C-alpha positions in Angstrom: -0.3 0.2 0.5 1.0 3.8 -0.2 1.3 5.8 2.0 2.3 8.9 2.9 5.6 9.7 5.5 3.5 12.0 8.4 6.8 13.4 9.0 8.5 14.2 5.3 5.1 14.4 3.5 7.4 12.3 0.6 5.1 9.1 -0.7 6.0 5.6 0.1 5.3 2.3 -0.3 4.4 -0.2 2.8 3.5 -4.6 1.9 0.4 -4.3 3.4 1.9 -7.0 5.8 3.5 -4.1 8.0 0.5 -2.7 8.7 -0.4 -1.6 12.3 3.7 -1.7 12.7 6.0 1.0 13.8 8.5 1.7 10.8 11.2 4.2 10.1 10.8 6.9 7.0 14.1 6.3 5.2 14.2 9.8 3.8 13.6 11.8 6.6 14.5 8.9 9.6 11.4 9.8 10.5 9.5 6.9 12.8 5.5 6.6 12.7 3.0 3.4 12.9 1.7 1.7 9.5 -1.9 2.2 9.2 -3.8 -0.7 9.8 -6.6 0.2 6.6 -5.1 -0.4 3.7 -4.4 3.0 1.2 -5.5 3.8 -2.2 -3.4 3.8 -4.8 -0.9 5.9 -5.7 -2.1 8.8 -8.2 -1.0 8.5 -11.8 0.1 11.7 -11.6 2.6 10.7 -9.5 6.0 9.1 -10.7 7.9 6.1 -10.5 10.7 8.1 -8.6 9.0 10.0 -6.1 7.8 6.9 -4.5 9.8 5.2 -2.4 10.9 1.9 -0.3 10.5 2.1 3.1 12.8 -0.3 4.8 15.7 -1.4 3.6 15.6 -5.0 4.5 12.1 -5.3 2.9 12.7 -6.4 -1.0 10.1 -5.1 -3.0 7.2 -6.8 -4.5 7.8 -8.0 -7.7 4.4 -6.8 -8.6 5.6 -3.5 -8.9 8.7 -1.5 -10.0 8.6 1.8 -7.3 10.4 -1.3 -5.1 12.9 -2.0 -8.1 15.6 0.2 -6.6 15.0 0.8 -2.9 16.5 4.4 -3.0 18.3 6.3 -6.1 22.0 5.9 -6.6 24.0 9.1 -6.9 25.0 9.6 -9.3 28.8 8.4 -10.2 31.3 11.3 -11.0 32.2 11.7 -14.6 35.2 11.0 -15.0 37.6 14.4 -15.3 38.9 15.1 -19.6 42.4 13.9 -20.3 44.4 17.1 -19.4 46.2 18.7 -22.2 49.8 19.5 -21.1 51.6 23.2 -20.1 53.7 24.0 -23.1 57.1 25.3 -21.5 57.4 28.5 -20.8 59.9 30.2 -23.1 62.7 30.9 -21.0 63.1 34.6 -20.1 65.3 37.1 -22.0 69.4 37.9 -20.9 68.6 40.7 -19.2 71.1 43.6 -20.4 73.5 44.0 -18.1 75.0 40.8 -16.4 77.9 42.2 -14.3 78.4 45.7 -12.5 81.6 46.6 -11.2 81.5 49.1 -8.2 84.0 51.6 -7.6 83.1 53.3 -4.4 85.8 56.6 -3.7 87.5 56.0 0.1 87.4 59.7 2.2 90.6 57.9 3.5 92.7 57.7 0.2 91.0 61.0 -1.9 92.5 63.6 0.3 95.6 62.8 0.3 96.0 62.4 -4.2 96.5 66.2 -4.8 99.1 66.3 -2.9 100.5 63.8 -3.9 100.0 65.0 -7.7 101.6 68.7 -7.1 104.5 66.5 -5.4 104.6 64.5 -8.8 104.4 68.1 -11.3 107.3 68.8 -8.5 110.3 66.5 -9.7 108.6 67.0 -13.9 109.5 70.1 -14.4 112.8 69.6 -14.6 112.4 67.5 -17.3 112.0 68.0 -21.0 108.1 70.0 -21.8 108.7 71.0 -24.9 110.7 71.4 -28.4 112.9 70.0 -31.1 113.1 67.3 -31.7 113.0 65.4 -35.8 112.5 61.9 -36.9 111.7 61.8 -32.3 115.8 62.9 -31.7 115.9 66.1 -29.0 117.8 68.3 -30.8 117.1 71.5 -28.2 114.7 71.9 -25.3 112.6 73.6 -22.1 111.9 72.8 -19.1 110.0 74.8 -17.5 112.6 76.6 -15.5 113.5 76.8 -18.8 111.1 78.6 -20.5 109.9 81.4 -17.8 113.8 83.0 -17.9 113.7 82.2 -21.9 117.3 79.7 -22.2 116.8 76.2 -23.5 119.5 73.2 -23.5 120.7 71.1 -27.1 121.8 68.3 -28.4 125.9 69.9 -29.0 125.4 66.9 -31.8 122.5 68.1 -33.8 124.4 71.8 -34.7 122.6 71.2 -38.4 119.1 72.4 -40.6 116.6 72.1 -37.0 119.0 74.4 -34.3 120.1 76.2 -36.3 118.3 79.4 -35.7 119.3 79.4 -31.9 122.3 80.3 -33.3 120.7 83.8 -34.6 119.9 86.1 -31.3 116.6 87.1 -32.9 115.7 83.9 -32.6 116.3 82.8 -29.3 113.7 81.8 -26.9 113.0 85.1 -24.9 111.3 85.0 -21.0 107.3 84.7 -20.9 105.4 85.9 -17.9 103.5 83.0 -18.1 105.9 80.1 -16.9 107.0 82.9 -13.8 103.9 83.4 -12.6 102.3 79.7 -12.8 106.1 78.4 -10.9 105.5 80.7 -8.0 102.0 80.2 -7.9 102.8 76.6 -7.8 104.3 76.5 -3.7 101.7 78.4 -2.0 99.2 76.1 -4.2 101.3 72.9 -3.4 102.0 74.2 0.8 98.1 74.9 1.0 97.2 71.5 -0.2 99.8 69.6 2.3 98.6 71.8 4.8 94.8 70.3 4.1 95.9 67.0 4.4 98.0 67.7 7.8 94.9 68.9 9.4 93.0 66.4 8.8 95.3 64.3 9.7 97.8 66.1 12.5 95.3 68.6 14.6 96.1 71.9 15.8 94.9 74.9 16.9 93.8 77.6 14.7 94.6 81.2 15.3 90.4 82.0 15.1 90.9 84.4 11.9 92.0 81.0 10.4 89.9 78.8 12.4 86.3 80.0 10.5 87.8 78.9 7.2 89.2 76.0 8.0 85.7 73.5 6.8 86.7 75.6 3.8 89.9 74.4 3.1 88.6 71.6 0.3 87.4 74.3 -1.3 89.9 76.7 -1.5 92.4 73.8 -2.3 90.4 73.4 -5.8 90.3 76.8 -6.5 93.4 77.5 -6.0 94.2 74.3 -8.6 92.3 75.8 -10.8 94.5 78.9 -11.4 97.1 77.3 -11.5 96.3 75.5 -14.2 94.1 77.7 -15.4 98.1 79.8 -16.5 99.1 77.5 -17.6 96.7 76.6 -20.0 97.6 80.4 -21.0 101.3 79.1 -21.8 100.1 75.7 -24.0 97.9 77.8 -25.9 100.6 80.9 -26.2 102.9 78.5 -27.1 106.4 77.5 -25.9 108.8 81.0 -27.3 111.8 78.0 -28.2 108.6 76.9 -30.2 107.5 80.2 -31.3 110.7 81.2 -32.4 110.3 78.4 -34.9 108.1 78.7 -36.8 108.9 82.2 -37.4 113.1 80.6 -38.2 111.5 78.1 -40.5 108.5 80.6 -42.0 112.1 83.5 -42.7 113.6 80.6 -44.1 110.9 79.8 -47.7 110.3 83.5 -47.8 109.7 85.0 -50.6 108.6 87.9 -53.2 108.9 86.1 -55.7 105.6 84.5 -57.4 105.8 80.6 -57.8 104.0 77.9 -59.3 102.0 76.0 -58.1 103.6 72.7 -58.1 107.0 74.7 -55.5 103.8 76.1 -53.8 103.5 72.5 -53.0 106.9 71.0 -52.3 107.7 74.8 -50.1 104.3 73.8 -47.6 105.7 70.1 -47.4 109.1 70.9 -46.0 108.0 73.4 -44.2 105.4 70.2 -42.5 108.0 68.4 -42.4 109.7 71.2 -39.8 107.3 72.2 -37.6 106.6 68.5 -37.1 109.3 68.5 -35.1 108.1 70.7 -32.6 106.6 68.4 -30.2 105.2 68.2 -26.2 107.2 66.1 -25.0 105.1 62.9 -22.5 106.3 64.5 -19.4 104.2 67.8 -20.0 101.2 66.0 -21.2 101.0 63.6 -17.2 101.8 67.3 -15.6 98.5 68.2 -17.2 96.7 65.0 -16.5 98.2 65.2 -12.9 96.7 68.7 -11.7 93.2 67.8 -13.8 93.0 65.2 -11.1 94.8 66.7 -8.5 91.2 69.1 -9.3 89.6 66.5 -9.5 90.1 65.2 -5.8 90.5 68.2 -4.2 86.6 68.9 -5.7 85.5 65.5 -4.4 87.2 66.3 -0.7 85.7 69.1 -0.9 81.9 68.2 -1.5 82.0 64.7 0.3 82.6 67.2 3.8 79.7 68.9 2.8 77.0 65.9 2.3 78.7 65.4 5.4 79.3 62.3 8.0 75.7 60.7 7.2 74.9 60.7 3.5 76.1 57.8 1.4 79.4 58.0 -0.6 79.8 58.6 -4.5 80.4 55.4 -6.7 80.9 54.9 -10.2 79.7 52.2 -11.4 80.2 49.8 -14.7 78.2 47.3 -15.8 78.6 45.4 -19.3 
């Protein structure tokens, strides 16, 4: 017989032999007493899915298809579709730089660069800075002291065409005021530069007038080295006295009032160039220029680091490749 569960109000099918007995609903697990009177059949509008067995241990009657499946079995989970293998990710492109080299400025080494440069320049003042070097062989030359006071040195074995101009008093080297000022300024600048380093190593009491300028000492050192280099640069632009006299002598050799043909002018220009190529600046002079620049840069960096204070990070030069 068919009846409604009083607890869940679902239609249940109960065999007639269980009438009047206590039963348990398989859907809500509630208990109830099966009525003694047989119930009416299920309406035709109810589907088989709405009719459930009452007990698990009671086999369904063969005359009713509603007892074939006591409980609805859950659907088996569908097997997942076969996963498609993920293609390997392309390797990231190499970075633009793979190596780095950082050059840090040491506050313990930097103040010593300018004094060392000036000491080296002092010794290089006794070397040849320029002169007449035919084929790279020194025939006549000058150091800065000779440039300042119009002196020179020459090789007695090369008294030929290239140094013949020195025999004429008209083409003797002259005194150079720029070189004199450079040499006179070199020593006080060197003393101030060395003293600035000494104040940081061996502190001593300074007069109050000088004490107030102590924080600016490296700025003063940088300005003094710039002024010193300015005299050297002007002397470089104007030219050494012996080089100018040699150029005048070469021009005098090829001076002519008569007009010359084109081929003669070309030969004359080539010959004059051959003479003028022997007038050079030596590697010692170029080293002095480089040392002056190094002294100026180191003094400026030292002054800049002092003004920034110890709480700021030290500057560094980074090289990447």
